[in-house]
C-alpha positions in Angstrom: 42.5 -14.0 25.6 43.0 -15.0 22.0 44.9 -18.3 21.9 46.7 -19.1 18.7 48.3 -22.5 19.2 50.1 -24.3 16.4 50.7 -27.8 17.5 53.7 -30.0 16.6 53.3 -32.8 14.2 52.5 -35.8 16.4 54.1 -39.0 15.2 52.1 -41.5 17.2 48.3 -42.0 17.3 47.7 -41.6 21.0 49.5 -38.3 21.2 47.7 -37.0 18.0 44.3 -38.0 19.4 45.1 -36.3 22.8 46.1 -33.1 21.0 42.9 -32.9 19.0 40.8 -33.9 22.0 42.3 -31.1 24.1 41.4 -28.5 21.4 38.0 -29.9 20.4 36.3 -33.0 21.9 36.9 -36.3 23.4 36.6 -38.9 20.7 37.4 -42.5 19.6 39.9 -42.5 16.8 40.5 -45.4 14.5 43.2 -45.4 11.8 42.2 -46.9 8.5 44.2 -48.7 5.8 47.2 -50.0 7.7 49.7 -48.8 10.3 50.6 -45.4 8.7 51.7 -42.9 11.4 49.8 -39.7 11.7 51.1 -36.4 10.2 49.0 -34.1 12.4 48.2 -30.5 11.4 46.5 -28.6 14.2 46.2 -24.8 14.6 43.5 -23.2 16.7 42.2 -19.8 17.5 40.4 -19.9 20.9 37.7 -17.2 21.2 36.1 -18.5 24.3 32.6 -19.6 23.3 33.8 -20.1 19.8 36.9 -21.9 18.5 38.2 -21.9 15.0 40.9 -24.3 13.9 42.6 -26.2 11.1 42.9 -30.0 11.5 44.5 -32.7 9.3 45.5 -36.2 10.3 47.7 -36.9 7.3 46.3 -40.5 7.2 42.9 -42.2 6.7 40.9 -42.3 9.9 37.5 -42.8 11.3 36.2 -40.9 14.4 33.4 -41.3 16.8 32.3 -38.4 19.0 29.1 -37.0 20.6 30.1 -33.3 20.7 29.2 -32.5 24.3 27.4 -29.2 24.8 28.7 -27.8 21.5 27.8 -27.4 17.8 30.6 -28.3 15.4 30.9 -27.5 11.7 33.7 -29.1 9.6 34.6 -27.3 6.4 37.1 -29.3 4.2 39.8 -27.4 2.5 41.1 -30.4 0.6 40.0 -34.0 0.3 36.7 -35.2 1.8 34.9 -36.1 5.0 32.4 -38.9 4.9 30.0 -39.2 7.9 26.7 -40.9 8.8 24.0 -38.4 9.2 20.3 -38.7 10.2 19.4 -39.5 6.6 22.3 -41.7 5.5 25.9 -41.2 4.4 27.0 -37.7 3.7 30.2 -36.6 2.0 31.5 -33.0 2.2 34.3 -31.5 0.1 35.8 -28.1 -0.4 33.0 -25.4 -0.5 30.8 -27.5 1.7 30.4 -28.1 5.5 29.2 -30.9 7.6 27.1 -30.0 10.7 27.5 -32.1 13.9 24.9 -31.5 16.5 25.4 -31.2 20.3 25.3 -34.3 22.4 24.5 -36.5 19.4 26.6 -39.6 18.7 28.2 -39.1 15.3 30.5 -41.2 13.2 33.0 -39.8 10.7 33.4 -43.0 8.7 36.2 -41.7 6.5 38.4 -38.6 6.9 40.8 -39.2 4.1 44.5 -38.8 4.3 44.5 -35.7 2.0 41.8 -33.9 3.9 42.4 -30.8 6.0 39.3 -29.2 7.5 38.6 -25.9 9.2 36.6 -26.8 12.3 34.3 -24.2 13.9 33.0 -25.1 17.4 30.3 -23.1 19.1 29.3 -23.5 22.8 25.6 -24.5 22.5 24.2 -22.2 25.2 26.1 -19.2 23.8 25.2 -19.7 20.2 21.5 -20.0 21.2 21.7 -16.8 23.1 23.4 -15.1 20.2 20.7 -16.4 17.9 18.1 -14.6 20.0 19.8 -11.3 19.4 21.0 -11.8 15.8 17.8 -13.4 14.4 15.3 -11.6 16.7 13.7 -14.8 17.6 12.7 -16.7 20.8 15.4 -18.9 22.1 15.5 -22.1 20.1 17.9 -24.9 19.4 20.0 -23.6 16.6 21.0 -27.1 15.5 17.4 -28.0 14.8 17.2 -25.2 12.2 20.3 -26.2 10.4 20.7 -28.6 7.4 22.9 -31.7 7.6 25.3 -30.1 5.1 26.1 -26.5 4.4 26.6 -25.1 0.9 29.1 -22.3 0.9 29.3 -21.6 -2.8 27.6 -18.2 -3.0 26.1 -15.2 -1.2 26.4 -14.7 2.5 27.4 -18.3 3.0 30.4 -17.8 0.7 31.3 -14.6 2.5 31.2 -16.4 5.9 33.2 -19.3 4.5 36.0 -17.0 3.3 36.0 -15.1 6.5 36.5 -18.2 8.6 39.2 -19.6 6.2 40.9 -16.2 6.4 41.0 -16.4 10.2 42.8 -19.7 10.0 45.2 -18.8 7.2 46.3 -15.6 9.0 46.5 -16.7 12.6 48.5 -13.9 14.3 51.9 -14.8 15.7 52.8 -14.6 19.3 51.7 -16.0 22.7 48.2 -16.3 24.0 46.9 -12.9 25.2 48.0 -10.7 22.3 44.5 -9.2 22.1 42.2 -8.0 24.8 38.9 -9.5 25.8 36.6 -7.0 24.0 38.2 -7.9 20.7 38.0 -11.6 21.5 34.3 -11.1 22.0 33.9 -9.1 18.9 35.7 -11.7 16.7 33.6 -14.5 18.2 30.4 -12.5 17.6 31.5 -11.9 14.0 31.9 -15.6 13.4 28.5 -16.4 15.0 26.7 -13.5 13.1 28.0 -14.6 9.7 27.1 -18.2 10.4 23.6 -17.6 11.7 22.7 -15.0 9.0 24.0 -17.3 6.3 22.3 -20.5 7.3 19.4 -19.9 9.7 16.2 -17.9 8.7 15.1 -14.9 10.8 12.5 -15.4 13.5 8.9 -14.3 12.9 9.4 -11.2 15.1 12.1 -9.8 12.7 10.8 -6.9 10.7 12.5 -4.5 8.4 14.4 -1.8 10.3 12.5 1.5 10.1 14.2 4.9 9.8 13.4 5.7 13.5 15.2 2.5 14.6 18.1 3.2 12.3 18.3 6.7 13.9 18.5 5.1 17.3 21.4 3.0 16.2 23.2 6.0 14.6 22.8 8.1 17.7 24.1 5.4 19.9 27.2 4.9 17.7 27.9 8.6 17.7 27.5 8.8 21.5 30.0 6.1 22.1 31.9 5.0 18.9 34.7 3.4 20.9 32.4 0.9 22.6 33.2 -2.7 21.4 30.1 -2.8 19.2 29.1 -6.1 17.5 26.3 -6.5 15.0 24.0 -8.2 17.5 24.2 -5.3 19.9 23.1 -2.9 17.2 20.3 -5.2 16.0 19.1 -5.6 19.6 19.0 -1.8 20.0 16.9 -1.5 16.9 14.6 -4.3 17.9 15.1 -6.3 14.8 17.4 -9.0 13.4 21.0 -8.4 12.1 19.8 -9.2 8.6 17.0 -6.7 8.6 19.1 -4.0 10.2 21.7 -4.5 7.5 19.0 -4.2 4.8 17.8 -1.0 6.4 21.2 0.5 6.7 22.1 -0.3 3.0 18.8 1.2 1.9 19.0 4.4 3.9 22.8 4.9 4.4 24.4 2.8 1.7 26.5 0.7 4.1 26.3 -2.0 6.8 25.9 -1.1 10.5 29.5 -2.2 11.3 30.8 -0.2 8.3 29.1 2.8 9.7 30.7 2.2 13.1 34.1 2.1 11.4 33.4 5.4 9.5 32.5 7.2 12.7 35.6 5.9 14.5 37.8 7.0 11.5 36.4 10.5 11.6 37.1 10.9 15.3 40.6 9.4 14.9 41.3 11.7 11.9 40.5 14.7 14.1 42.7 13.4 16.9 45.7 12.9 14.6 45.4 16.5 13.3 44.6 18.3 16.6 46.3 16.4 19.4 49.6 15.1 20.6 48.4 11.5 20.8 50.4 8.7 19.1 48.9 6.6 16.4 48.7 3.7 18.8 46.9 5.9 21.4 44.4 7.1 18.8 43.8 3.5 17.6 43.1 2.3 21.1 41.0 5.4 22.0 38.5 4.8 19.2 38.1 1.1 19.5 40.3 -0.4 16.8 41.6 -3.9 17.6 45.2 -3.0 16.6 47.2 -0.1 15.2 47.8 -2.1 12.0 44.1 -2.6 11.3 43.5 1.0 12.1 46.2 2.0 9.7 44.8 -0.1 6.9 41.3 1.3 7.4 42.6 4.8 7.6 44.6 4.5 4.4 41.6 3.1 2.6 39.5 6.1 3.7 42.0 9.0 3.5 44.6 7.8 1.0 47.5 8.2 3.4 48.8 6.6 6.6 47.9 7.8 10.1 51.6 8.4 10.8 52.0 10.6 7.7 49.0 12.6 8.7 50.3 12.9 12.2 53.5 14.4 10.9 
């Protein structure tokens, strides 16, 4: 289930540390610069093997952690995070990200009082399995292929950065469990796919998708458009990487694979709205949309009207 958990503003250091440890990792926290109380900001979106959250201490702190069995990326929204990397001191600000590797003792020497970060945590075993499918490579330690610091200023890196920031800034209201497991998996896979294609090169086995492979993907989507497809599923079906499959789709069909999935779903949904007695919510669920509101937005963009207006 998707867990959207805004935490209260803890006013004492032990409680603030426990709250963050429950969401992310056990750590040793040391306030800097006097006895200022914390003003904790903590919101998380738990997607199972992937967690995205926003964290701010509201005071200058230092943190020691070894990130057990997980890869962590911290993306400052404001202020700066200074850490000790393998090659010396590293400072990340807005538009950058610091990579913390699994089971590696790390020190954030200065998380400044004005700094709020978006923290993305991946389960190590899961992200390595996803990398096999997304990058069409033999299983490898993803963290060994990453730089110490991510530059999110342009291209696919900027697109992933904006996507992750958007998840945090638009955390859906409500209690845990507002979405079903397939959509939880799809969202986690989207975070992983964007991350890996932006910052990790393809494996040597990844070749450009040929028309025959693209046709296999197209046929599979038409056979079962409501399946909770993710980009890695389609790339695995084509026998190539997500990046190469995207290139092939753009060349031959003028869209990405996931955009093609959405177009097929919208076509089927359009027919249902015109020719059946199903409700808009029924049609949305039938064709694999994560929510009626997202279905309505995609439908309006494609057809210039709302599903309910067309239903009438």
